[in-house]
N, C-alpha and C positions, 0 to 999 in steps of 0.2 A: 504493499499499499504506500502511495507516494505521500510524503509529509510535507507541510509548508516549511519554507525557511523561516528562520527566526528573524523577525523584523525589529528594528531599533529606530526610535524618534529622537531627534536631537534639536536643540537650537544652539547654533554655533555663533560665537562672538569673537571678533578679532579686531585688533588695531595695529598700526605700525609703531605705536609708543606703548610703553607700560601704562597699565591701569589697574586699579585695585578694587573697584566696586561697580556693581550693577543692581539698580533698584527694581522691585517688583511692586505692582499694583494688583488688585483683584484679578485682572484679565490680561496683563502685559508684562514683558520685560521692558525696563526703562533705562536708556543708557546716559551717561553723564553729559551734561550740556557744558563741556569744557573745552571747546574747540578742536578737539581731536577729531579725526576721521575714523569712524567705527564701521564695522562690517558685521551684519547679524542676519541670520536666515535659518528657516526651518529646514530639516533635511530628514528623509526617511530613507533607510538603508539596510542592507543585510551584508554580514561579513562573508568574504570568499577568500581562498587561499592566497591569491595573487594581489587582488585590489577589492575594496568594498564595492558592492553594487549600489548605485544610487538610485533610488525609486522616484523620488521627486525633491527639488529645491525650490524654495519659495522665499524670495529675498524681501527685505523690509520694504516698506511702501515708500517709493520715491526718496529714499535717504532718510526716513523718518529716524527719530531717536528712539523709537519704540517699536516693539513688535508684539502682536497679540499671542497669548498662550496657545489659543485654539487657531490653527492655520485656516480653517474655513472662514473665521471671522477677519482674517487678514485679507483674505480674497474679496470679502464683501466691502472693503474699502475702495475697490476700483468701480468705475461707472461701467466698464464692459471687460469681460474676461473671455478671451479668444484662445484657441489651440490650432496649430496648422502642422502638418506633416507631409513630406514629399518623397516619393519613391521614384526612383529613375533608372532606366537603362538607356535605350535608344531614345525614348521620350520620357518626360518627367510626369507624374501624376500627383497633384496636390489636392488635399482636402482640408477645409477649414470649419471649425464648429465654434459656436458661442454658448457660454453658460449664463442663464438668467436667474436672478434670485427672485423667488417667489415667496414673499412674506407669509401668505396665508398657509403655505405648506411648509414653511421654514426649511426650504430646501433649494438648491440650485437644479434647474432643468436644462438639459443640454439640447441644443438645436443645431441640426446641419446647415451649413451656410452654402457651400458649393464644393463639387469636385470637378477638377478640369485637367487637361493635359496641355504640355507646352513642350517646345523644343528647348532643352536646356542649354545654357551657356556655361560651359566648363570654366573652372573646376569646382564651382560651388552652386549647384541648382537649388539647394535647399535655402541658401541665404538669399538667392535670387527671388525665390518665393516668398520669404519673409518680407523683402523690400517692397515687392509688388503689393502684397496684402496690406501692409502698413500705409503706403502711399494712397491706396483706394479706400481705406477704412479710416482715415484720419479726419472724421467729419466735424468734430467740434473740439476747438483748441482749449476749451474749458474742461473737457473731460479727460479723465485718467484711464489709460487703457493698459491692459495686461496682454501679452501674447506668450503663450506656453509653447516651447519648442523642446525638440528631443535630441539636440546635438550641441556641441560647443559648450558644455557645462563649464568648463574652466576658463572661458572667456567672458562669460555672460555678465560678471560684475563689472568688468572694464567696459563692456558695450553699454551697460546700464549708466555708467558714470560719463559716458560719451568721451572716454580716453581712447577707445578704439572704434573704428567704423565696423557696421555689420559686413558690408561688401564694398569694394571700391572705395569711393569717397562718401558713401552714404552713412551718416551717422543716425542713430535712434533718435527720432523728435523728443523733445523735453516732456511731452505729456504720454510716453509710452514706456513700458517697462517690460523685459524680457524674464520669464521664469521657465524652469525645467521640469520635465516629466518624461519617463520613458514608456514605451508602449509594449515592451516584452515581458512585462511582470503582471500577474494577476492581482492587482491590488485595488481596493475600493475608494480610494482618495479620488476627489473630483478631478484634478488635473491629469492623473492617470487615467481615469475612465475616459476623459475627452480624447487624450492621445491615443488610447486603443481604438476608439471609434474611428478616428482619422485613419489610422493604419488598416483596419478592416475594410473600411469603405475604398481606400486606394487599392486593396489587393482584389476587391470585388470589381471595381472599374477596370483594372488591368486585364482581369480575366475575361471579362465580357467584350473588351475591346480585341483581345486575342482571338477569340471565338468568331467575332465579326469579321476580322481580317481573313482568317482561314476560310 
């Protein structure tokens, strides 16, 4: 009988300088307002022999000096929560979904936005898809947008801080933030479910397209 891997949930806190305190409220970790640059994020993972498997990473809301103890409450701070995934060989297939918070049900509801194919521009069709999505869905400069992606985890903090571009000379707009989730783990957290839906839809689209071409 197959057993589930042990999952561990952490809040990681880092700083380029020494610090000695982090406060807590009833629902949040609160960082010192001392002029230092802090990094804080939720991460769910399980250990492996070579390297831990990250299931999702959820960064603090636009550089806020606090992060909610409950990661779902952190996601509710955004006006829009999107996820996008791209599979590619000769052509690229991209699916995007959105999660809506419904107060009456106290839950996020996930809705498919689109699935489409395009001719990828090597070497980074995934980031090409991120750029196109952001440019086409940046509808209100006063809104705060989250885009969940499944690659480049180690680079996302610098992209969120606009220190590194996403692709070419395209930097993340100031009202957007990237978060991470994997699609190859059976986990019930919202962003993972969104990414798994994207991945399944891409595979179905690719299969139907192959049958049609045949």
